[in-house]
N, C-alpha and C positions, 0 to 999 in steps of 0.2 A: 679116466677123464678126471683132472685135478678138482677137490673138492671149494677150492679158493672162485671165488668170483670178483672178476675186476674188470673196474670203466673202460669201457671200449670192447668186450667181452661180448661174442655174437652168440644164440640163444634161438634158434628154428629164425624166423624173419624182424627177431629186435635185438637191437645192442643198445647193451647196459650203460646209461646215463651217469646216473646218482646210486650208490649204493647208502643203505642207514637207515630207511626206512621202515615205519610200524605197518602190516599187512594184519589186518585180523575185524575182528567184529566190531571189538568196542576197545575203547580208549579208559585206563583205570580215570579217576578225578587228579590224582596227583600227577597224572602222567605219565608209569610208568606201567609195565604190560600187564592185561590181563587174558583171561582165560582163551587161548587161542593165541594169541595173539607171536607174533614171529619176524623175521631181520625181513626186511626186504627190499627188492632197488625197484629203478624205475627205469624203463626201458622203451627205446625209441622203435616202432613197428615200422618195414619197409613200405609201409603204407603213407608213414607220417603223423600218425597218433600215436601219444603217448601211454603208458601203459603200466601197474607195475604189479609187481609180483612175488612172490615169496624167493628165499632165495630156497628152500627148500626144493619148491616146485622146478625153479629154475636147473636146478643139480637131477633131480629126477629125471628130469623131459615132459613133467607133465606142462609146463608153457609152450607155446611152439609161436604167438602170434597175439596180438590185442584182440584177435575174434572174426577180424580180416581175411581167417584161412582157411575160416569155420563156415564163414558163408559165402566164400570161393566154391570148398569142397563139395557143399551142399548143390549150390547154384547147376554145378553141372552133373551132383551124382543125379538130382530130380529134374534135369532138363528133359522136356520131350521131344519128338523128333520128330 
């Protein structure tokens, strides 16, 4: 897999719509990166929801959806007969 992330590229249920945002816990007063801030992207999920993810998480495969996939798999896993 390539190390680059491009607009239009699919990751799980999401498609990258914008690259270059900052993801993390907080922003420094001067607008620079602070503690854990990483480059990120905005994605459009198949369910229609926009969400953000770090580029690192996308490349590692640890981000698959906006959260709808987790909800779906949990509802199937814990369904009673």
